[in-house]
C-alpha positions in Angstrom: -26.6 -5.2 2.0 -24.0 -6.3 4.5 -23.9 -10.0 5.4 -25.2 -11.0 8.8 -22.7 -12.1 11.5 -22.3 -12.4 15.2 -19.5 -11.2 17.4 -17.7 -14.2 18.7 -16.6 -14.6 22.4 -13.0 -13.4 21.9 -14.2 -10.3 20.1 -16.8 -9.6 22.8 -14.0 -9.9 25.4 -11.9 -7.5 23.4 -14.7 -5.1 23.1 -15.2 -5.1 26.9 -11.5 -4.3 27.3 -11.9 -1.4 24.8 -14.8 0.1 26.8 -12.4 0.3 29.8 -10.5 2.9 27.8 -13.5 5.2 27.5 -14.2 7.7 30.4 -17.8 7.6 31.8 -18.7 10.9 30.2 -18.1 9.4 26.7 -20.2 6.4 27.3 -23.6 8.1 27.5 -26.0 6.9 24.9 -26.9 9.5 22.2 -30.5 10.1 21.2 -30.8 9.0 17.6 -33.2 7.1 15.4 -32.1 3.8 13.7 -31.8 5.5 10.3 -29.4 8.1 11.8 -27.0 5.6 13.3 -24.8 5.1 10.3 -24.6 8.9 9.8 -23.7 9.3 13.4 -20.9 6.8 13.1 -19.7 8.6 9.9 -19.6 11.9 11.8 -17.5 10.2 14.6 -15.2 8.9 11.9 -14.6 12.4 10.5 -13.8 13.8 14.0 -12.0 10.7 15.2 -8.4 12.0 15.1 -9.3 14.8 17.4 -11.9 12.9 19.6 -10.9 9.2 19.6 -12.5 8.5 23.0 -15.9 9.8 21.9 -15.6 7.7 18.7 -14.7 4.6 20.6 -17.6 5.1 22.9 -20.0 5.5 20.0 -18.6 2.5 18.3 -19.0 0.3 21.4 -22.6 1.4 21.9 -23.5 0.0 18.5 -21.5 -3.2 18.3 -24.7 -5.1 19.3 -27.0 -3.3 16.9 -29.5 -5.7 15.1 -28.5 -4.3 11.7 -25.3 -6.0 10.3 -24.2 -2.9 8.5 -24.2 -0.9 11.7 -22.1 -3.5 13.5 -19.6 -3.5 10.7 -19.4 0.3 10.7 -19.0 0.2 14.5 -16.0 -2.2 14.2 -14.4 0.0 11.5 -14.9 3.1 13.8 -13.6 1.2 16.8 -10.5 0.2 14.8 -9.8 3.8 13.8 -10.3 5.1 17.3 -8.0 2.4 18.8 -5.4 3.3 16.2 -5.4 7.0 17.1 -5.2 6.0 20.8 -2.1 3.9 20.1 -3.7 0.5 20.6 -2.6 -0.9 17.2 -3.1 -4.6 17.8 -6.6 -4.0 19.1 -7.1 -1.8 16.0 -6.1 -4.7 13.9 -8.5 -7.1 15.8 -11.5 -4.8 15.2 -10.7 -4.2 11.5 -10.0 -7.9 10.9 -13.4 -8.8 12.4 -15.1 -6.2 10.1 -13.2 -7.5 7.0 -14.1 -11.1 7.9 -17.7 -10.1 8.2 -17.8 -8.2 4.9 -14.7 -8.9 2.6 -16.1 -6.3 0.2 -16.0 -3.4 2.7 -13.3 -1.0 1.5 -13.5 0.8 4.8 -12.7 -2.4 6.8 -9.8 -3.3 4.4 -8.3 0.2 4.8 -8.4 0.2 8.6 -6.9 -3.4 8.5 -4.1 -2.3 6.2 -3.3 0.7 8.3 -3.1 -1.3 11.5 -0.9 -3.9 9.9 1.4 -1.2 8.5 1.8 0.3 12.0 2.5 -3.1 13.5 5.3 -3.7 10.9 3.5 -6.5 9.2 4.2 -5.1 5.7 3.7 -8.1 3.5 0.2 -8.6 5.0 -0.5 -4.9 4.6 0.5 -5.1 1.0 -2.1 -8.0 0.4 -4.9 -6.0 2.0 -4.1 -2.9 0.0 -4.3 -5.0 -3.2 -7.8 -6.1 -2.1 -8.7 -2.5 -1.2 -7.6 -1.0 -4.4 -9.5 -3.6 -6.3 -12.6 -2.1 -4.7 -11.7 1.6 -4.4 -9.3 2.3 -7.2 -9.6 6.1 -6.9 -8.7 6.2 -3.2 -5.4 8.1 -3.3 -4.2 7.3 0.2 -4.5 3.6 -0.5 -2.0 4.0 -3.4 0.3 6.2 -1.3 0.3 3.7 1.5 1.0 0.8 -0.9 3.9 2.8 -2.2 5.3 3.1 1.4 4.7 -0.6 2.0 6.6 -1.5 -1.2 9.5 0.7 0.0 9.6 -1.3 3.2 9.6 -4.6 1.3 12.4 -3.5 -1.0 14.2 -0.6 0.6 17.4 -0.8 -1.4 15.4 -0.5 -4.7 15.0 3.3 -5.6 12.1 2.4 -7.9 10.1 0.5 -5.2 6.6 1.9 -5.0 7.1 4.5 -7.7 4.0 3.5 -9.7 1.9 3.6 -6.6 3.1 7.0 -5.5 2.5 8.3 -9.1 -1.1 6.9 -9.0 -1.8 8.7 -5.7 -0.4 11.9 -7.0 -2.5 11.7 -10.2 -5.7 11.2 -8.3 -5.2 14.2 -6.1 -6.3 17.7 -7.2 -3.9 19.3 -4.7 -0.6 18.6 -6.3 1.2 18.9 -3.0 -0.7 16.2 -1.1 1.0 13.1 -2.5 4.3 13.2 -4.3 6.4 10.8 -6.3 9.5 10.7 -4.1 12.8 12.1 -5.3 15.5 9.4 -4.8 19.1 10.3 -4.1 22.2 8.1 -4.1 23.3 7.1 -0.6 26.6 8.9 -1.0 25.0 12.1 -2.1 22.5 11.9 0.8 25.3 11.3 3.3 27.2 14.2 1.9 24.2 16.5 2.2 23.7 15.4 5.8 27.4 16.0 6.7 27.2 19.4 5.1 24.3 20.3 7.4 26.2 18.8 10.4 29.1 21.2 9.6 26.8 24.2 9.5 25.4 23.3 13.0 29.0 22.6 14.3 29.9 26.1 13.4 26.9 27.5 15.2 27.4 25.5 18.4 31.2 25.9 18.7 31.9 22.5 17.1 33.1 20.2 16.1 30.4 18.0 17.7 31.3 14.7 19.3 28.7 13.0 17.2 28.4 11.1 13.9 25.7 10.9 11.3 24.7 7.6 9.9 22.3 7.2 7.0 20.2 4.0 6.8 17.2 3.2 4.6 14.5 2.8 7.3 14.1 2.2 11.0 14.9 -1.3 12.2 11.9 -3.5 11.6 12.2 -5.1 15.1 11.8 -1.6 16.6 8.7 -0.9 14.5 7.2 -4.2 15.8 7.9 -2.9 19.3 6.0 0.4 18.6 8.3 2.8 16.8 6.5 4.7 14.0 7.5 3.2 10.6 7.5 6.8 9.2 10.1 8.2 11.5 12.7 10.4 9.9 15.5 10.2 12.4 16.8 8.6 15.6 18.9 10.0 18.4 20.0 8.5 21.8 18.3 11.5 23.5 14.9 13.3 23.9 12.3 12.9 21.2 10.9 15.8 19.1 9.3 16.1 15.7 9.2 13.0 13.5 12.2 11.3 15.2 12.6 9.0 18.1 15.1 8.5 20.9 15.9 6.4 23.9 18.0 8.4 26.3 17.6 6.9 29.8 19.1 10.1 31.3 16.5 12.5 30.0 15.1 13.1 33.4 18.4 14.2 35.0 19.1 17.9 35.6 22.5 19.6 35.2 24.2 19.0 31.9 21.1 17.0 30.7 18.6 19.7 31.4 17.0 21.6 28.5 19.3 24.2 27.0 22.2 23.3 29.4 24.6 22.0 26.8 26.5 23.9 24.1 27.9 20.8 22.4 26.5 17.4 21.5 27.6 14.7 24.1 30.5 12.4 23.2 29.4 9.2 21.5 26.1 10.6 20.3 24.8 8.9 17.2 22.6 10.7 14.7 20.7 8.4 12.4 18.7 9.6 9.3 16.2 7.3 7.7 16.7 8.1 4.0 13.7 6.6 2.5 11.2 8.2 5.0 12.8 11.6 4.4 12.7 11.1 0.6 9.1 9.9 0.7 8.0 13.4 1.6 9.8 15.2 -1.2 9.0 15.5 -4.8 12.3 17.2 -6.0 15.9 17.7 -5.0 15.2 21.2 -3.5 12.5 19.8 -1.2 14.7 16.9 -0.2 17.6 19.3 0.7 15.3 21.3 2.9 13.9 18.2 4.6 17.5 16.9 5.3 18.2 20.4 6.8 15.1 20.2 8.9 15.9 16.7 10.2 19.5 17.5 11.1 18.2 20.7 12.9 15.7 18.6 14.8 18.5 16.2 15.8 20.6 19.0 17.1 17.7 20.6 19.0 16.9 17.2 20.5 20.5 16.8 21.6 21.1 20.3 22.9 17.7 21.8 23.8 14.9 19.1 24.0 11.4 20.1 23.0 12.6 23.2 21.1 10.6 24.2 18.0 12.5 24.0 14.7 11.8 27.0 12.4 12.7 25.2 9.2 9.5 24.4 7.4 10.6 21.3 5.3 8.1 19.2 3.4 4.5 18.8 4.6 4.2 15.8 7.0 1.6 14.0 4.9 1.2 10.3 5.8 -1.3 8.1 4.1 -2.3 6.1 7.2 -3.8 9.2 8.8 -6.3 9.6 6.0 -10.1 9.2 6.3 -11.7 5.9 5.3 -12.6 5.4 1.6 -16.0 6.8 0.4 -18.4 5.7 -2.3 -16.7 8.1 -4.7 -13.4 6.2 -4.4 -14.8 3.0 -6.1 
């Protein structure tokens, strides 16, 4: 049985702010009996990635429920909905309240760890994942995310997170869901990226007035300001795929319009985040394909923003997008 607790004033104020995000048509109270409430919240959790506003509305309706377990489940659902809506600090607030109310809730600990990861608070995320895996040792996404966290905490160590990635892979019946990342020496990775750059130069009338830099991971300060920690590349230009960019001229026409350029602009800087690309790939062949895809996305972002890249690459499987742990994960 979940312990009893009350929502304090700061949390009630935050909840009122969350409700402002929800359109009126998502605030209507559903007809459900008390015994159906938890199942209703579970259904919203399953559909949350596609319908976060409906989930947030349902969570808000039940934050004042007389049953403590329902209030905790509502906070967990609110955290997930807020995360999918991009309100990561609010997602952390809701999950922290649920975890404080019930420290043995694997669902609350998972949502808290995911929010902390997205905020760039990796040491704290690591602690919460330790707590989570003590309760839900068969929850593969928890192991995978802890692997990613350990990579962030020790990016220059090619063995960082390896045992966690291996645990996630061993728990998954689909062998392609989670992989043990194939690690490549920095010089070899750089050489592979430059080889792909030369291929694209030949296709666009090169050589390009751009350089490729390889770094381990995105700058932590940028993650704290909102950049996705799983980004694979960065370009000072329009964003596409799993990269990011910051070109202030993207709204201009002429030479900056989509498809207008045949060569990359002078001074452009392509950055590949080696660890995030490797994290998707279980062998050298997959890694080579993922480098090829990332360089192609960089070129398409520089030359023809919003184009679709035909190269398949590795599946974009990220642990933090997984469902909450179930009873079977204990």
